[in-house]
C-alpha positions in Angstrom: -55.2 140.0 -110.7 -54.2 137.6 -107.9 -55.0 133.9 -108.1 -55.0 131.4 -105.3 -55.3 127.7 -106.2 -56.7 125.4 -103.6 -57.2 121.7 -103.9 -60.8 122.0 -105.1 -61.4 125.6 -105.8 -59.7 128.6 -107.5 -60.0 132.1 -106.2 -59.2 135.2 -108.3 -59.2 138.7 -107.0 -59.2 141.8 -109.2 -60.6 145.3 -108.6 -62.7 144.4 -105.6 -64.2 141.3 -107.3 -63.7 137.9 -105.9 -64.3 135.0 -108.4 -64.6 131.6 -106.7 -64.6 128.7 -109.1 -65.6 125.2 -108.0 -62.8 123.1 -109.6 -63.6 119.4 -109.6 -64.8 119.2 -113.3 -64.2 115.4 -113.4 -66.9 115.1 -110.7 -69.1 117.9 -112.1 -67.8 120.0 -109.1 -69.4 117.7 -106.5 -68.5 119.0 -103.0 -66.3 116.7 -101.0 -65.0 117.3 -97.5 -62.0 119.3 -98.8 -64.2 121.6 -100.8 -66.6 122.2 -97.9 -63.5 123.1 -95.8 -62.1 125.4 -98.5 -65.5 127.1 -99.2 -65.8 127.8 -95.5 -62.3 129.2 -95.3 -62.8 131.5 -98.3 -66.2 132.8 -97.1 -64.6 133.6 -93.7 -61.7 135.3 -95.4 -63.9 137.4 -97.7 -65.9 138.5 -94.6 -62.7 139.9 -93.1 -61.4 141.8 -96.1 -62.8 145.3 -96.7 -61.4 145.4 -100.2 -63.6 142.5 -101.3 -66.7 144.2 -102.7 -68.5 141.5 -104.8 -68.3 137.7 -104.8 -69.1 135.6 -107.9 -69.4 131.8 -107.6 -69.2 129.6 -110.7 -68.2 126.1 -111.7 -65.5 124.7 -114.0 -65.9 122.4 -116.9 -69.5 123.0 -117.9 -71.2 122.3 -114.6 -72.0 124.5 -111.6 -72.2 121.8 -108.9 -73.7 118.3 -108.8 -74.2 118.4 -105.0 -72.3 116.6 -102.2 -69.9 113.9 -103.3 -71.3 110.7 -101.8 -68.8 108.4 -103.6 -66.5 108.3 -100.7 -69.1 107.4 -98.1 -70.3 111.0 -97.4 -69.4 114.6 -97.9 -67.3 114.6 -94.8 -65.1 111.6 -94.5 -64.0 112.0 -90.8 -65.5 109.4 -88.5 -67.8 111.7 -86.6 -71.4 111.6 -85.6 -73.8 112.5 -88.5 -75.1 115.5 -86.6 -71.6 116.9 -86.1 -70.9 116.3 -89.8 -74.0 118.3 -90.8 -73.1 121.0 -88.3 -69.9 121.5 -90.2 -71.7 121.6 -93.6 -74.2 124.1 -92.3 -71.5 126.3 -90.8 -70.4 126.8 -94.4 -74.0 127.7 -95.5 -74.2 130.2 -92.6 -70.9 131.7 -93.5 -72.2 132.3 -97.1 -75.5 133.7 -95.8 -73.8 136.1 -93.4 -71.6 137.7 -96.0 -72.4 141.4 -96.1 -71.3 142.0 -99.7 -73.4 141.1 -102.8 -72.9 137.5 -103.9 -73.8 136.3 -107.4 -74.1 132.7 -108.7 -73.0 132.4 -112.3 -74.7 129.0 -113.1 -73.8 127.2 -116.3 -74.8 123.6 -116.3 -76.3 121.5 -113.5 -76.9 122.9 -110.0 -78.4 120.1 -107.9 -78.7 119.1 -104.3 -76.3 121.1 -102.1 -75.0 122.7 -105.4 -78.5 124.0 -106.0 -78.7 125.4 -102.5 -75.2 126.9 -102.8 -76.6 128.9 -105.7 -79.8 129.8 -103.8 -77.7 131.0 -100.9 -76.3 133.8 -103.2 -78.1 137.1 -103.6 -78.7 136.7 -107.3 -78.6 133.8 -109.7 -77.9 134.2 -113.4 -78.1 131.0 -115.5 -77.4 129.8 -119.0 -80.3 128.3 -120.9 -78.7 124.8 -120.6 -78.6 124.9 -116.8 -80.8 122.6 -114.7 -81.8 122.7 -111.1 -82.9 120.1 -108.6 -83.5 119.3 -105.0 -82.2 115.8 -105.7 -81.9 114.7 -102.0 -85.0 112.5 -101.9 -83.7 110.4 -104.8 -80.7 109.6 -102.6 -82.8 108.7 -99.6 -81.9 112.1 -97.9 -83.6 115.2 -96.8 -82.8 118.7 -97.8 -79.7 120.4 -96.5 -77.3 123.4 -97.0 -80.1 125.8 -96.1 -82.6 124.7 -98.8 -85.4 124.1 -96.3 -85.1 127.8 -95.3 -84.3 129.5 -98.6 -86.5 127.6 -101.0 -90.0 128.4 -99.6 -89.0 132.0 -99.3 -88.2 132.1 -103.1 -91.0 130.0 -104.6 -93.6 129.5 -101.9 -94.3 126.6 -99.6 -96.3 124.3 -101.9 -93.9 124.7 -104.8 -90.9 124.1 -102.5 -92.6 120.9 -101.3 -93.2 119.8 -104.8 -89.5 120.3 -105.7 -88.2 118.6 -102.6 -90.6 115.7 -102.3 -90.5 114.7 -105.9 -86.8 115.6 -106.6 -87.6 116.7 -110.2 -84.9 118.2 -112.3 -86.2 121.5 -113.9 -84.9 123.6 -116.7 -83.4 127.1 -116.3 -86.5 128.5 -118.0 -88.8 126.8 -115.5 -86.5 127.9 -112.7 -86.9 131.5 -113.9 -90.7 131.2 -114.2 -91.1 130.1 -110.6 -88.6 132.8 -109.2 -85.7 130.5 -108.5 -83.3 132.4 -110.7 -83.1 136.1 -111.7 -82.4 135.7 -115.4 -81.7 133.1 -118.0 -79.5 133.9 -121.1 -77.7 132.0 -123.7 -74.4 130.3 -122.6 -72.2 132.7 -124.6 -73.9 135.7 -123.1 -73.7 134.6 -119.4 -70.3 136.0 -118.4 -71.1 139.4 -120.0 -74.5 139.6 -118.2 -72.9 138.8 -114.9 -70.0 141.2 -115.5 -72.5 144.0 -116.2 -74.2 143.3 -112.9 -70.9 143.2 -111.1 -69.9 146.6 -112.6 -73.1 148.1 -111.4 -72.6 146.8 -107.9 -69.0 148.0 -107.8 -70.2 151.5 -108.7 -72.8 151.5 -105.9 -72.3 152.7 -102.3 -70.8 149.8 -100.3 -72.3 150.6 -96.9 -75.8 151.1 -98.3 -75.6 147.9 -100.3 -74.6 146.0 -97.2 -77.4 147.5 -95.2 -79.9 146.8 -97.9 -78.9 143.2 -98.0 -79.1 142.9 -94.2 -82.6 144.5 -94.1 -84.0 142.2 -96.8 -82.4 139.1 -95.3 -83.8 139.8 -91.8 -87.1 141.4 -92.8 -89.0 138.2 -93.2 -88.4 137.2 -89.6 -89.6 140.5 -88.1 -92.7 142.4 -87.4 -93.4 145.5 -89.5 -92.5 147.7 -86.5 -89.2 145.9 -86.0 -88.4 146.2 -89.7 -89.1 149.9 -89.6 -86.9 150.3 -86.6 -84.1 148.6 -88.5 -84.7 150.8 -91.5 -84.4 153.9 -89.3 -81.1 152.7 -87.9 -79.8 151.9 -91.4 -80.8 155.3 -92.8 -79.2 157.1 -89.8 -75.9 155.3 -90.7 -76.3 156.1 -94.4 -77.3 159.8 -93.9 -74.1 160.5 -92.1 -71.8 158.9 -94.6 -69.6 160.5 -97.2 -71.3 158.5 -99.9 -74.6 160.0 -99.2 -73.1 163.5 -99.3 -71.4 162.5 -102.6 -74.7 161.3 -104.0 -76.3 164.7 -103.2 -73.4 166.6 -104.8 -73.6 164.4 -107.9 -77.3 164.9 -108.2 -76.9 168.7 -108.1 -74.0 168.6 -110.5 -75.8 166.2 -112.9 -73.0 163.6 -112.9 -72.6 160.0 -111.7 -71.5 159.7 -108.1 -68.2 158.2 -107.1 -68.7 156.1 -103.9 -65.9 155.2 -101.6 -67.6 153.3 -98.8 -67.0 156.0 -96.3 
């Protein structure tokens, strides 16, 4: 295992798994300007490393993320125009969204505001039963950011998204699961094992096919049926010529589990 300690996050790599820990427990992992910068740098780095197969994001000290740290006058302290400030924040959200590998949010504790939308930007969310979620922005006199206005209606529907954002209610993990905000809720002492089981399954899957599946699903909502089918055809052409597809056929005939290499 290799560990890199940044000012506000910790990154561990082992066996193709990148574990990114938000590490400001004294602030419930609120995102300040340094953390935004470091998250953007790590997402960009992960995108460039073929050996990084799965990214897991979690928080230190019993919280996932309490949102942007407003205590210092804003999440980005540099004296720039607010629109440029938000451009920087949203560049980080886009870098997360554009990752081609599976990304899992391991949520134990509160995930609110930008922290909630950081979790929603992942491909799957697993939460402990004590976790809470909120689009808290309106309580701070702010509107939704970090991609929440785009992601949230796609997960829970437009009217439910409006309810969460306009009222700023804090909801339990159980309610978040009921409305489709999270994939699964488990007891706190089971969370890491459940996430690890999913990570293991993803690591055993065909990397190219997983990447193409993620891309098809991310883009499908913006396309016509004909465009989506054309993209599926292109993806299947890539898959069909891969060594992994040949290995899957051999494994099926030989009645064994396939061993995928991403080739």
